[in-house]
C-alpha positions in Angstrom: 0.0 0.0 0.0 1.5 3.4 -1.0 1.6 6.4 1.3 -1.4 8.0 -0.4 -3.5 4.9 0.0 -2.5 4.6 3.7 -3.4 8.3 4.3 -6.8 7.8 2.6 -7.5 4.7 4.7 -6.6 6.5 7.9 -8.6 9.6 7.0 -11.7 7.4 6.7 -11.4 6.0 10.3 -14.2 7.0 12.6 -13.3 9.5 15.3 -15.3 7.9 18.1 -15.3 4.6 19.9 -18.2 2.8 21.6 -18.1 0.6 24.6 -21.2 -1.6 24.7 -22.0 -3.3 28.0 -24.6 -5.1 30.1 -25.5 -3.0 33.1 -25.5 -6.2 35.3 -22.2 -7.3 33.9 -18.8 -5.5 33.5 -18.4 -1.9 32.6 -15.0 -0.6 31.4 -13.6 -3.9 32.7 -12.4 -7.1 31.3 -14.3 -10.3 32.2 -11.0 -12.1 32.4 -9.9 -9.9 35.3 -12.6 -11.4 37.4 -12.2 -14.5 39.5 -13.1 -17.5 37.3 -16.3 -18.4 39.3 -17.6 -14.8 39.0 -16.8 -14.6 35.3 -18.6 -17.9 34.7 -21.6 -16.7 36.6 -21.8 -13.7 34.2 -21.4 -15.9 31.2 -24.1 -18.3 32.5 -26.5 -15.4 32.9 -25.8 -14.3 29.3 -26.3 -17.9 28.1 -29.6 -18.2 30.0 -30.9 -14.9 28.7 -30.4 -16.3 25.1 -28.9 -13.0 23.9 -25.5 -14.5 23.0 -24.4 -17.8 21.8 -21.4 -18.5 24.2 -19.8 -22.0 24.1 -19.0 -23.8 27.3 -15.3 -23.1 26.8 -15.7 -19.4 26.0 -13.8 -18.2 29.0 -10.8 -20.5 28.4 -10.6 -19.5 24.7 -10.9 -15.9 25.7 -8.0 -16.3 28.2 -5.8 -17.9 25.6 -6.7 -15.2 23.0 -5.9 -12.4 25.5 -2.6 -14.0 26.5 -1.6 -13.8 22.8 -2.8 -10.2 22.5 -0.9 -9.2 25.6 2.3 -10.8 24.3 1.9 -9.0 20.9 1.1 -5.7 22.6 4.2 -5.9 24.8 6.3 -6.5 21.7 4.9 -3.3 20.0 4.3 -1.0 23.0 6.1 -2.4 26.0 4.4 -2.4 29.4 1.1 -0.6 29.8 -0.9 0.5 32.9 -3.5 -2.1 32.4 -2.6 -5.7 31.6 -5.9 -6.9 30.0 -7.7 -5.0 27.3 -11.0 -3.2 27.6 -12.9 -3.7 24.4 -14.5 -0.9 22.3 -15.9 -0.7 18.8 -14.4 1.8 16.3 -17.4 4.0 15.3 -20.8 4.7 16.7 -22.4 1.4 17.8 -24.8 2.8 20.3 -27.6 1.4 18.3 -29.0 -1.2 20.8 -28.5 -4.0 18.2 -26.3 -6.1 20.6 -29.0 -7.4 22.9 -26.4 -8.9 25.3 -24.9 -5.4 25.8 -27.7 -2.9 25.5 -26.0 0.1 27.1 -23.3 2.1 25.4 -20.6 4.7 26.2 -19.5 6.7 23.2 -16.2 8.6 23.5 -14.0 10.6 21.1 -11.1 8.6 19.9 -8.9 11.6 20.5 -9.5 11.2 24.2 -6.9 8.4 24.2 -3.2 8.9 23.8 -1.6 6.9 20.9 0.3 4.6 23.3 -3.0 3.2 24.7 -4.7 2.1 21.5 -4.5 -1.1 19.6 -6.8 -2.5 16.9 -7.6 -6.1 16.0 -9.1 -6.9 12.6 -11.0 -9.1 12.5 -12.2 -9.8 16.0 -9.4 -11.0 18.3 -11.0 -14.5 18.8 -11.0 -14.9 15.0 -7.5 -13.4 14.6 -5.7 -15.8 16.9 -5.9 -18.8 14.6 -5.0 -16.7 11.6 -2.0 -15.1 13.3 -0.6 -18.2 14.8 -0.9 -20.5 11.8 2.5 -21.5 10.5 2.4 -19.7 7.2 1.9 -16.3 9.0 4.5 -17.1 11.7 7.2 -18.1 9.2 6.9 -14.9 7.2 7.0 -12.7 10.3 3.5 -11.4 9.8 1.6 -10.2 12.8 -2.0 -9.3 13.5 -1.1 -6.6 16.0 0.1 -3.1 15.6 -0.4 0.5 16.6 -2.9 2.4 14.5 -1.3 4.9 12.2 -4.0 7.4 13.0 -2.8 7.3 16.6 0.9 6.6 16.2 1.9 7.8 12.7 5.4 6.5 13.0 4.5 2.8 13.1 3.3 0.7 10.2 2.5 -3.0 10.1 3.3 -5.4 7.4 0.8 -5.7 4.5 0.6 -9.4 5.4 -0.9 -8.5 8.7 -4.3 -7.9 7.1 -4.7 -4.6 8.9 -7.0 -1.9 7.5 -4.6 0.9 8.1 -1.3 0.0 9.6 -2.7 -1.5 12.7 -4.1 -4.8 13.6 -4.7 -4.4 17.3 -4.0 -2.1 20.1 -3.5 -2.4 23.8 -6.7 -2.2 25.8 -8.2 -0.5 28.8 -9.1 3.0 29.7 -6.0 5.0 30.1 -3.9 2.2 28.7 -5.1 0.7 25.5 -8.5 0.5 23.7 -9.9 -2.5 21.8 -12.1 -1.5 18.9 -14.1 -4.3 17.5 -16.0 -3.2 14.4 -15.7 -0.3 12.0 -19.0 1.5 11.2 -18.0 1.4 7.5 -19.1 -2.2 7.5 -15.6 -3.6 8.0 -15.2 -5.5 11.2 -12.2 -5.0 13.5 -11.6 -4.8 17.2 -10.0 -2.0 19.2 -8.8 -2.2 22.8 -7.2 -0.2 25.5 -4.7 -1.5 28.0 
């Protein structure tokens, strides 16, 4: 991708992020930070409500995925204030369409310093098998990076599959934000650490 194309792609990024949440669940937190029994109770409640199709091994798969994300984030950004990501969507997703997370907090992307944002495209749970397959690993490709809109000095490999020059960012308020979908119709995940 040439510089003009990269600039055009970055210019089209939304300038807001959305954190959708269940008021009886976690807000600006990561489910994986909770004790396992408490996290499983929340997941069981979501399963019982029928608003999300969560497999029995969801928490274990999420932990494995986040361990990978944390390793990749450390390679790109070093240590961050928060270890685990807080997930956001890139764009305005305060539309109530996610019945499992009916409440939303919409914030300007500019409220976060470049060192706290990472992006995952596609969703991190889908990205892990892609990023860790041998053909990607052998070529040195990665699915994580710092968004060029936020950290203009970094670019990811074209093999990474990133929309701009970023694949994923650290998560958590004040550390890194995880954006999950782009309002333009392209899906990706962003996080803060």
